Each structure stands twice: as structure tokens, then as C-alpha cells.
PyMOL Python script that loads the backbone (N, CA, C, O; Angstrom):
from pymol import cmd

cmd.read_pdbstr("""\
ATOM      1  N   MET A   1     169.384 122.925-115.071  1.00  0.00           N
ATOM      2  CA  MET A   1     167.991 122.891-114.690  1.00  0.00           C
ATOM      3  C   MET A   1     167.869 123.389-113.253  1.00  0.00           C
ATOM      4  O   MET A   1     168.708 123.073-112.410  1.00  0.00           O
ATOM      5  N   THR A   2     166.838 124.156-112.979  1.00  0.00           N
ATOM      6  CA  THR A   2     166.629 124.711-111.645  1.00  0.00           C
ATOM      7  C   THR A   2     165.927 123.688-110.763  1.00  0.00           C
ATOM      8  O   THR A   2     164.975 123.032-111.183  1.00  0.00           O
ATOM      9  N   GLU A   3     166.412 123.566-109.542  1.00  0.00           N
ATOM     10  CA  GLU A   3     165.764 122.671-108.588  1.00  0.00           C
ATOM     11  C   GLU A   3     164.704 123.429-107.815  1.00  0.00           C
ATOM     12  O   GLU A   3     164.845 124.623-107.552  1.00  0.00           O
ATOM     13  N   ILE A   4     163.650 122.734-107.456  1.00  0.00           N
ATOM     14  CA  ILE A   4     162.562 123.336-106.695  1.00  0.00           C
ATOM     15  C   ILE A   4     162.542 122.676-105.326  1.00  0.00           C
ATOM     16  O   ILE A   4     162.542 121.450-105.218  1.00  0.00           O
ATOM     17  N   SER A   5     162.526 123.495-104.284  1.00  0.00           N
ATOM     18  CA  SER A   5     162.498 122.942-102.935  1.00  0.00           C
ATOM     19  C   SER A   5     161.124 122.345-102.641  1.00  0.00           C
ATOM     20  O   SER A   5     160.183 122.565-103.402  1.00  0.00           O
ATOM     21  N   GLY A   6     160.998 121.600-101.556  1.00  0.00           N
ATOM     22  CA  GLY A   6     159.770 120.887-101.215  1.00  0.00           C
ATOM     23  C   GLY A   6     158.524 121.737-101.212  1.00  0.00           C
ATOM     24  O   GLY A   6     157.540 121.389-101.865  1.00  0.00           O
ATOM     25  N   GLY A   7     158.542 122.857-100.485  1.00  0.00           N
ATOM     26  CA  GLY A   7     157.361 123.718-100.406  1.00  0.00           C
ATOM     27  C   GLY A   7     157.009 124.338-101.741  1.00  0.00           C
ATOM     28  O   GLY A   7     155.839 124.382-102.121  1.00  0.00           O
ATOM     29  N   SER A   8     158.009 124.815-102.452  1.00  0.00           N
ATOM     30  CA  SER A   8     157.773 125.417-103.765  1.00  0.00           C
ATOM     31  C   SER A   8     157.252 124.385-104.749  1.00  0.00           C
ATOM     32  O   SER A   8     156.389 124.675-105.579  1.00  0.00           O
ATOM     33  N   PHE A   9     157.789 123.178-104.645  1.00  0.00           N
ATOM     34  CA  PHE A   9     157.351 122.116-105.552  1.00  0.00           C
ATOM     35  C   PHE A   9     155.861 121.826-105.340  1.00  0.00           C
ATOM     36  O   PHE A   9     155.106 121.708-106.305  1.00  0.00           O
ATOM     37  N   ASN A  10     155.445 121.714-104.082  1.00  0.00           N
ATOM     38  CA  ASN A  10     154.035 121.443-103.797  1.00  0.00           C
ATOM     39  C   ASN A  10     153.140 122.572-104.298  1.00  0.00           C
ATOM     40  O   ASN A  10     152.072 122.325-104.858  1.00  0.00           O
ATOM     41  N   THR A  11     153.585 123.818-104.092  1.00  0.00           N
ATOM     42  CA  THR A  11     152.811 124.966-104.559  1.00  0.00           C
ATOM     43  C   THR A  11     152.720 124.951-106.082  1.00  0.00           C
ATOM     44  O   THR A  11     151.656 125.199-106.651  1.00  0.00           O
ATOM     45  N   THR A  12     153.836 124.660-106.733  1.00  0.00           N
ATOM     46  CA  THR A  12     153.857 124.605-108.200  1.00  0.00           C
ATOM     47  C   THR A  12     152.913 123.526-108.711  1.00  0.00           C
ATOM     48  O   THR A  12     152.158 123.758-109.656  1.00  0.00           O
ATOM     49  N   MET A  13     152.949 122.364-108.101  1.00  0.00           N
ATOM     50  CA  MET A  13     152.077 121.272-108.529  1.00  0.00           C
ATOM     51  C   MET A  13     150.611 121.612-108.291  1.00  0.00           C
ATOM     52  O   MET A  13     149.751 121.226-109.084  1.00  0.00           O
ATOM     53  N   THR A  14     150.316 122.326-107.212  1.00  0.00           N
ATOM     54  CA  THR A  14     148.940 122.755-106.936  1.00  0.00           C
ATOM     55  C   THR A  14     148.467 123.699-108.027  1.00  0.00           C
ATOM     56  O   THR A  14     147.343 123.579-108.514  1.00  0.00           O
ATOM     57  N   HIS A  15     149.327 124.643-108.415  1.00  0.00           N
ATOM     58  CA  HIS A  15     148.975 125.594-109.476  1.00  0.00           C
ATOM     59  C   HIS A  15     148.777 124.868-110.805  1.00  0.00           C
ATOM     60  O   HIS A  15     147.849 125.178-111.552  1.00  0.00           O
ATOM     61  N   ILE A  16     149.635 123.918-111.095  1.00  0.00           N
ATOM     62  CA  ILE A  16     149.503 123.152-112.344  1.00  0.00           C
ATOM     63  C   ILE A  16     148.172 122.419-112.356  1.00  0.00           C
ATOM     64  O   ILE A  16     147.489 122.388-113.380  1.00  0.00           O
ATOM     65  N   GLY A  17     147.798 121.828-111.229  1.00  0.00           N
ATOM     66  CA  GLY A  17     146.518 121.139-111.131  1.00  0.00           C
ATOM     67  C   GLY A  17     145.340 122.067-111.336  1.00  0.00           C
ATOM     68  O   GLY A  17     144.377 121.710-112.016  1.00  0.00           O
ATOM     69  N   LYS A  18     145.406 123.258-110.754  1.00  0.00           N
ATOM     70  CA  LYS A  18     144.323 124.234-110.904  1.00  0.00           C
ATOM     71  C   LYS A  18     144.216 124.705-112.349  1.00  0.00           C
ATOM     72  O   LYS A  18     143.113 124.833-112.881  1.00  0.00           O
ATOM     73  N   VAL A  19     145.350 124.961-112.985  1.00  0.00           N
ATOM     74  CA  VAL A  19     145.346 125.404-114.379  1.00  0.00           C
ATOM     75  C   VAL A  19     144.776 124.308-115.277  1.00  0.00           C
ATOM     76  O   VAL A  19     144.004 124.588-116.194  1.00  0.00           O
ATOM     77  N   ALA A  20     145.157 123.070-115.009  1.00  0.00           N
ATOM     78  CA  ALA A  20     144.624 121.956-115.796  1.00  0.00           C
ATOM     79  C   ALA A  20     143.113 121.843-115.618  1.00  0.00           C
ATOM     80  O   ALA A  20     142.395 121.610-116.590  1.00  0.00           O
ATOM     81  N   GLN A  21     142.626 122.002-114.408  1.00  0.00           N
ATOM     82  CA  GLN A  21     141.188 121.931-114.143  1.00  0.00           C
ATOM     83  C   GLN A  21     140.458 123.069-114.847  1.00  0.00           C
ATOM     84  O   GLN A  21     139.395 122.860-115.433  1.00  0.00           O
ATOM     85  N   MET A  22     141.026 124.275-114.791  1.00  0.00           N
ATOM     86  CA  MET A  22     140.405 125.415-115.471  1.00  0.00           C
ATOM     87  C   MET A  22     140.357 125.186-116.976  1.00  0.00           C
ATOM     88  O   MET A  22     139.361 125.509-117.623  1.00  0.00           O
ATOM     89  N   GLY A  23     141.427 124.633-117.534  1.00  0.00           N
ATOM     90  CA  GLY A  23     141.456 124.332-118.959  1.00  0.00           C
ATOM     91  C   GLY A  23     140.393 123.316-119.341  1.00  0.00           C
ATOM     92  O   GLY A  23     139.730 123.451-120.369  1.00  0.00           O
ATOM     93  N   LYS A  24     140.236 122.301-118.507  1.00  0.00           N
ATOM     94  CA  LYS A  24     139.218 121.271-118.758  1.00  0.00           C
ATOM     95  C   LYS A  24     137.818 121.880-118.722  1.00  0.00           C
ATOM     96  O   LYS A  24     136.994 121.594-119.591  1.00  0.00           O
ATOM     97  N   GLU A  25     137.547 122.717-117.725  1.00  0.00           N
ATOM     98  CA  GLU A  25     136.238 123.355-117.610  1.00  0.00           C
ATOM     99  C   GLU A  25     135.960 124.267-118.802  1.00  0.00           C
ATOM    100  O   GLU A  25     134.840 124.303-119.311  1.00  0.00           O
ATOM    101  N   GLN A  26     136.976 125.002-119.246  1.00  0.00           N
ATOM    102  CA  GLN A  26     136.816 125.883-120.401  1.00  0.00           C
ATOM    103  C   GLN A  26     136.520 125.077-121.658  1.00  0.00           C
ATOM    104  O   GLN A  26     135.666 125.453-122.461  1.00  0.00           O
ATOM    105  N   GLN A  27     137.234 123.963-121.821  1.00  0.00           N
ATOM    106  CA  GLN A  27     137.014 123.115-122.984  1.00  0.00           C
ATOM    107  C   GLN A  27     135.595 122.536-122.974  1.00  0.00           C
ATOM    108  O   GLN A  27     134.954 122.455-124.021  1.00  0.00           O
ATOM    109  N   GLN A  28     135.110 122.139-121.810  1.00  0.00           N
ATOM    110  CA  GLN A  28     133.750 121.607-121.714  1.00  0.00           C
ATOM    111  C   GLN A  28     132.722 122.688-122.038  1.00  0.00           C
ATOM    112  O   GLN A  28     131.733 122.416-122.718  1.00  0.00           O
ATOM    113  N   ALA A  29     132.945 123.905-121.560  1.00  0.00           N
ATOM    114  CA  ALA A  29     132.019 125.007-121.834  1.00  0.00           C
ATOM    115  C   ALA A  29     131.981 125.317-123.327  1.00  0.00           C
ATOM    116  O   ALA A  29     130.907 125.522-123.894  1.00  0.00           O
ATOM    117  N   GLU A  30     133.145 125.351-123.962  1.00  0.00           N
ATOM    118  CA  GLU A  30     133.199 125.627-125.400  1.00  0.00           C
ATOM    119  C   GLU A  30     132.566 124.491-126.191  1.00  0.00           C
ATOM    120  O   GLU A  30     131.909 124.732-127.204  1.00  0.00           O
ATOM    121  N   GLY A  31     132.757 123.259-125.738  1.00  0.00           N
ATOM    122  CA  GLY A  31     132.136 122.113-126.403  1.00  0.00           C
ATOM    123  C   GLY A  31     130.625 122.190-126.339  1.00  0.00           C
ATOM    124  O   GLY A  31     129.948 121.868-127.316  1.00  0.00           O
ATOM    125  N   LYS A  32     130.082 122.613-125.203  1.00  0.00           N
ATOM    126  CA  LYS A  32     128.629 122.753-125.063  1.00  0.00           C
ATOM    127  C   LYS A  32     128.117 123.839-125.998  1.00  0.00           C
ATOM    128  O   LYS A  32     127.068 123.678-126.622  1.00  0.00           O
ATOM    129  N   ILE A  33     128.848 124.940-126.098  1.00  0.00           N
ATOM    130  CA  ILE A  33     128.443 126.029-126.994  1.00  0.00           C
ATOM    131  C   ILE A  33     128.411 125.535-128.434  1.00  0.00           C
ATOM    132  O   ILE A  33     127.475 125.833-129.175  1.00  0.00           O
ATOM    133  N   VAL A  34     129.429 124.784-128.830  1.00  0.00           N
ATOM    134  CA  VAL A  34     129.488 124.262-130.202  1.00  0.00           C
ATOM    135  C   VAL A  34     128.318 123.320-130.462  1.00  0.00           C
ATOM    136  O   VAL A  34     127.680 123.395-131.512  1.00  0.00           O
ATOM    137  N   MET A  35     128.033 122.434-129.510  1.00  0.00           N
ATOM    138  CA  MET A  35     126.920 121.498-129.695  1.00  0.00           C
ATOM    139  C   MET A  35     125.588 122.241-129.780  1.00  0.00           C
ATOM    140  O   MET A  35     124.715 121.850-130.555  1.00  0.00           O
ATOM    141  N   ASP A  36     125.420 123.307-128.993  1.00  0.00           N
ATOM    142  CA  ASP A  36     124.201 124.112-129.061  1.00  0.00           C
ATOM    143  C   ASP A  36     124.075 124.792-130.422  1.00  0.00           C
ATOM    144  O   ASP A  36     122.981 124.857-130.982  1.00  0.00           O
ATOM    145  N   LEU A  37     125.186 125.298-130.957  1.00  0.00           N
ATOM    146  CA  LEU A  37     125.160 125.933-132.282  1.00  0.00           C
ATOM    147  C   LEU A  37     124.818 124.925-133.372  1.00  0.00           C
ATOM    148  O   LEU A  37     124.041 125.225-134.279  1.00  0.00           O
ATOM    149  N   ILE A  38     125.398 123.733-133.283  1.00  0.00           N
ATOM    150  CA  ILE A  38     125.099 122.690-134.269  1.00  0.00           C
ATOM    151  C   ILE A  38     123.630 122.309-134.197  1.00  0.00           C
ATOM    152  O   ILE A  38     122.976 122.159-135.229  1.00  0.00           O
ATOM    153  N   ALA A  39     123.108 122.152-132.989  1.00  0.00           N
ATOM    154  CA  ALA A  39     121.698 121.798-132.832  1.00  0.00           C
ATOM    155  C   ALA A  39     120.790 122.890-133.392  1.00  0.00           C
ATOM    156  O   ALA A  39     119.759 122.588-133.994  1.00  0.00           O
ATOM    157  N   ALA A  40     121.159 124.150-133.200  1.00  0.00           N
ATOM    158  CA  ALA A  40     120.345 125.253-133.699  1.00  0.00           C
ATOM    159  C   ALA A  40     120.386 125.331-135.223  1.00  0.00           C
ATOM    160  O   ALA A  40     119.423 125.786-135.840  1.00  0.00           O
ATOM    161  N   ALA A  41     121.477 124.898-135.833  1.00  0.00           N
ATOM    162  CA  ALA A  41     121.625 124.981-137.284  1.00  0.00           C
ATOM    163  C   ALA A  41     121.072 123.758-138.003  1.00  0.00           C
ATOM    164  O   ALA A  41     120.930 123.776-139.226  1.00  0.00           O
ATOM    165  N   THR A  42     120.759 122.707-137.273  1.00  0.00           N
ATOM    166  CA  THR A  42     120.253 121.483-137.884  1.00  0.00           C
ATOM    167  C   THR A  42     118.819 121.708-138.342  1.00  0.00           C
ATOM    168  O   THR A  42     117.979 122.164-137.565  1.00  0.00           O
ATOM    169  N   PRO A  43     118.535 121.386-139.614  1.00  0.00           N
ATOM    170  CA  PRO A  43     117.164 121.574-140.099  1.00  0.00           C
ATOM    171  C   PRO A  43     116.197 120.656-139.343  1.00  0.00           C
ATOM    172  O   PRO A  43     116.517 119.510-139.027  1.00  0.00           O
ATOM    173  N   LYS A  44     115.046 121.175-139.073  1.00  0.00           N
ATOM    174  CA  LYS A  44     114.023 120.407-138.381  1.00  0.00           C
ATOM    175  C   LYS A  44     113.242 119.569-139.394  1.00  0.00           C
ATOM    176  O   LYS A  44     113.209 119.886-140.582  1.00  0.00           O
ATOM    177  N   GLU A  45     112.627 118.516-138.917  1.00  0.00           N
ATOM    178  CA  GLU A  45     111.791 117.686-139.771  1.00  0.00           C
ATOM    179  C   GLU A  45     110.597 118.511-140.244  1.00  0.00           C
ATOM    180  O   GLU A  45     109.982 119.219-139.447  1.00  0.00           O
ATOM    181  N   PRO A  46     110.260 118.427-141.537  1.00  0.00           N
ATOM    182  CA  PRO A  46     109.081 119.165-141.998  1.00  0.00           C
ATOM    183  C   PRO A  46     107.818 118.550-141.393  1.00  0.00           C
ATOM    184  O   PRO A  46     107.723 117.333-141.233  1.00  0.00           O
ATOM    185  N   SER A  47     106.878 119.384-141.070  1.00  0.00           N
ATOM    186  CA  SER A  47     105.636 118.876-140.487  1.00  0.00           C
ATOM    187  C   SER A  47     104.799 118.226-141.579  1.00  0.00           C
ATOM    188  O   SER A  47     104.811 118.650-142.734  1.00  0.00           O
ATOM    189  N   GLN A  48     104.084 117.204-141.191  1.00  0.00           N
ATOM    190  CA  GLN A  48     103.209 116.505-142.130  1.00  0.00           C
ATOM    191  C   GLN A  48     101.943 117.328-142.342  1.00  0.00           C
ATOM    192  O   GLN A  48     101.468 117.991-141.420  1.00  0.00           O
ATOM    193  N   PRO A  49     101.396 117.286-143.563  1.00  0.00           N
ATOM    194  CA  PRO A  49     100.161 118.035-143.795  1.00  0.00           C
ATOM    195  C   PRO A  49      99.043 117.488-142.910  1.00  0.00           C
ATOM    196  O   PRO A  49      98.949 116.283-142.678  1.00  0.00           O
ATOM    197  N   SER A  50      98.210 118.383-142.427  1.00  0.00           N
ATOM    198  CA  SER A  50      97.139 117.966-141.531  1.00  0.00           C
ATOM    199  C   SER A  50      95.892 117.544-142.298  1.00  0.00           C
ATOM    200  O   SER A  50      94.996 116.935-141.714  1.00  0.00           O
ATOM    201  N   ALA A  51      95.811 117.848-143.577  1.00  0.00           N
ATOM    202  CA  ALA A  51      94.658 117.470-144.397  1.00  0.00           C
ATOM    203  C   ALA A  51      95.181 117.041-145.767  1.00  0.00           C
ATOM    204  O   ALA A  51      96.384 117.082-146.025  1.00  0.00           O
ATOM    205  N   ASN A  52      94.284 116.640-146.619  1.00  0.00           N
ATOM    206  CA  ASN A  52      94.687 116.213-147.955  1.00  0.00           C
ATOM    207  C   ASN A  52      94.757 117.375-148.933  1.00  0.00           C
ATOM    208  O   ASN A  52      94.681 117.156-150.142  1.00  0.00           O
ATOM    209  N   VAL A  53      94.893 118.556-148.466  1.00  0.00           N
ATOM    210  CA  VAL A  53      94.977 119.729-149.326  1.00  0.00           C
ATOM    211  C   VAL A  53      96.243 119.629-150.160  1.00  0.00           C
ATOM    212  O   VAL A  53      97.340 119.475-149.624  1.00  0.00           O
ATOM    213  N   GLY A  54      96.085 119.718-151.473  1.00  0.00           N
ATOM    214  CA  GLY A  54      97.219 119.685-152.384  1.00  0.00           C
ATOM    215  C   GLY A  54      97.737 118.288-152.666  1.00  0.00           C
ATOM    216  O   GLY A  54      98.745 118.141-153.357  1.00  0.00           O
ATOM    217  N   GLN A  55      97.088 117.270-152.159  1.00  0.00           N
ATOM    218  CA  GLN A  55      97.547 115.897-152.389  1.00  0.00           C
ATOM    219  C   GLN A  55      97.065 115.343-153.725  1.00  0.00           C
ATOM    220  O   GLN A  55      97.719 114.478-154.309  1.00  0.00           O
ATOM    221  N   ASN A  56      95.929 115.832-154.212  1.00  0.00           N
ATOM    222  CA  ASN A  56      95.371 115.357-155.471  1.00  0.00           C
ATOM    223  C   ASN A  56      95.707 116.356-156.583  1.00  0.00           C
ATOM    224  O   ASN A  56      95.457 117.554-156.446  1.00  0.00           O
ATOM    225  N   ILE A  57      96.264 115.861-157.666  1.00  0.00           N
ATOM    226  CA  ILE A  57      96.656 116.708-158.785  1.00  0.00           C
ATOM    227  C   ILE A  57      95.804 116.306-159.975  1.00  0.00           C
ATOM    228  O   ILE A  57      95.774 115.138-160.365  1.00  0.00           O
ATOM    229  N   ASN A  58      95.107 117.287-160.552  1.00  0.00           N
ATOM    230  CA  ASN A  58      94.263 117.033-161.721  1.00  0.00           C
ATOM    231  C   ASN A  58      95.165 116.972-162.939  1.00  0.00           C
ATOM    232  O   ASN A  58      95.791 117.966-163.307  1.00  0.00           O
ATOM    233  N   THR A  59      95.232 115.796-163.569  1.00  0.00           N
ATOM    234  CA  THR A  59      96.102 115.624-164.725  1.00  0.00           C
ATOM    235  C   THR A  59      95.373 115.715-166.036  1.00  0.00           C
ATOM    236  O   THR A  59      96.000 115.591-167.088  1.00  0.00           O
ATOM    237  N   THR A  60      94.063 115.929-166.021  1.00  0.00           N
ATOM    238  CA  THR A  60      93.317 116.069-167.277  1.00  0.00           C
ATOM    239  C   THR A  60      93.172 117.548-167.585  1.00  0.00           C
ATOM    240  O   THR A  60      92.996 118.380-166.695  1.00  0.00           O
ATOM    241  N   ALA A  61      93.253 117.849-168.876  1.00  0.00           N
ATOM    242  CA  ALA A  61      93.140 119.253-169.259  1.00  0.00           C
ATOM    243  C   ALA A  61      91.845 119.509-169.947  1.00  0.00           C
ATOM    244  O   ALA A  61      91.571 120.641-170.346  1.00  0.00           O
TER     245      ALA A  61
END
""", "prot")
cmd.dss("prot")
cmd.show_as("cartoon", "prot")
cmd.util.cbc("prot")
cmd.orient("prot")
């Protein structure tokens, strides 16, 4: 196994932290996109009729 000196170790850990943060931000952005797509695909509630048009059905012939 390769040993990392003090300065290199700190630099490596800084890069690992930045990569982890970038990954987290990317995951959050993709999650928001998915939630927006799901919301757009969800059927909306049908609107209620504003009058009694079509509510009465004549059953006599």
C-alpha cells in the first residue's frame, strides 16, 4: 500500500470532500427533476360542474 505524506494526505482529503459534496448536489438536483416530472404526470382533480347541466337523465321513453 502506498503511503501519503501529510500535505498530500490533506490535499487528497480535501478533494474527496469536494467530490462528495458535488455528488450530493447532483443527486439533489436529479431528485428535484424526478419530483417535478412526477408532479407533471399526476392527473389533476376533475373540476366540478358549475351548473346542473347533464345531471338530470330522462328515463321515460
